[in-house]
N, C-alpha and C positions, 0 to 999 in steps of 0.2 A: 756172641763174638763173631765178627766177620771173618770169613776165610775165603781166599781165592786160591784154588789149587790147580796149578798148571800141569800138563802132561803132554807127551808126544815128541819131546826133544830127542836128539840122538846124533849119531855120526852118519853122514851121507857123502856121496861123491858129488862133485860139481855137475850141475844139470839135473840132479834128482829133486824129488819133492818130499816135503814133510807137512804134516797137519798138526798144529798145536791146538790144544783144548784148554779151557779154563772154566772150572765150575765154581760158582759163587754160592755162598751160604751165609746166613746171619744178617743180611741187609735189613735195615730198619724199614725201608720203603721197598716197593716192588722192584724186581730186577729190571723191568722194562723202563724204569724212570732214571736209570743210571747210564751215563756215557761210559762205554767200555773201550779200553785201548790196549794195545800191545806196545811195549817199549823194549829196547835192547841196550845192552851195555857191554863194552869191551874193557878189560882191566886197564886202568889208567885214563879212561875217557869218561865223559859225562854220559848219563843215560839219555837215549834219544827216542823220540816218538817214531814208531814204525807205521801204525795205523790206528784209527779210531772209528767208532760207529755210535751214532746217537741211539737213544733207547727206542724211540718211536719213529717210524718212517724209514729207519735204516740208512740215513745219510752217512756216507763214509768219507774218510780223509786219509791220504797216504803220503808218506815221505817220498820225495822224488826218486830216491835210489831203489825203491821197491815197486813203484807204480807199474802196473802191467804184469808183474810177476806174483805179487802177493794179493790175497783176497781175505778181507775180514768179514765175518758174518756172525749172527747170533741167533740163538733159539731161546726166546723168552720163556717158553713153556718148560724148558730144562735148565734155566738159569745158567746158560753156558754161552761162551763166546769162543769163536774159532779163528785161527789164522792159517789159511792154506798158502803154503810157500812153494812155488814152482820155480824151475830154472835156477836153483840155488847156486850161489857163487861163494868162493872162499871168503870174500869180504862180508858175507852174511853171518859168519861165525861170531857168536856172542851168547850171552845169557839173555833169554827173553823173559820179560816180566809182564804179567797181566795187571791191569789197573782198572779200578772202578771208581767213578767220580760222580758225585751229585753236589751236595754241600760239603761232604766229607771226601777224603781221598784214601783209597785202600790199595794195597799192593799184595801180590802173590810172592812166593818164595823164589821163583825163577826156575827156568828149565834151560839146560845147556843145548845149544845147537852148534854142531861142528861140521863144516863143509871142507872136505879135504880128499885129495886123491892118494 
């Protein structure tokens, strides 16, 4: 059974940082063969892609709204993907979801990030 378990969310003030982690287990193929991504969703809105990273070579892609502030990375030895979020803004408030994709598509349960003064 595939599991993606996110952690690291919380309540922070504008300008502060958070680091999200997502640990994968149960993948049929090796973790490094999966494209890993972070999405976020606000109630009443569609889930949007925040950042993604290819399995090998580490090629990354970011939404324009987070480029320069967020960094996605992965540790294939630990089956883990990270999202370092700096200079957080109130509009970054959302539930953040980890996604793993190869031919299948897997989701974590989500972790809440709230940016508020």
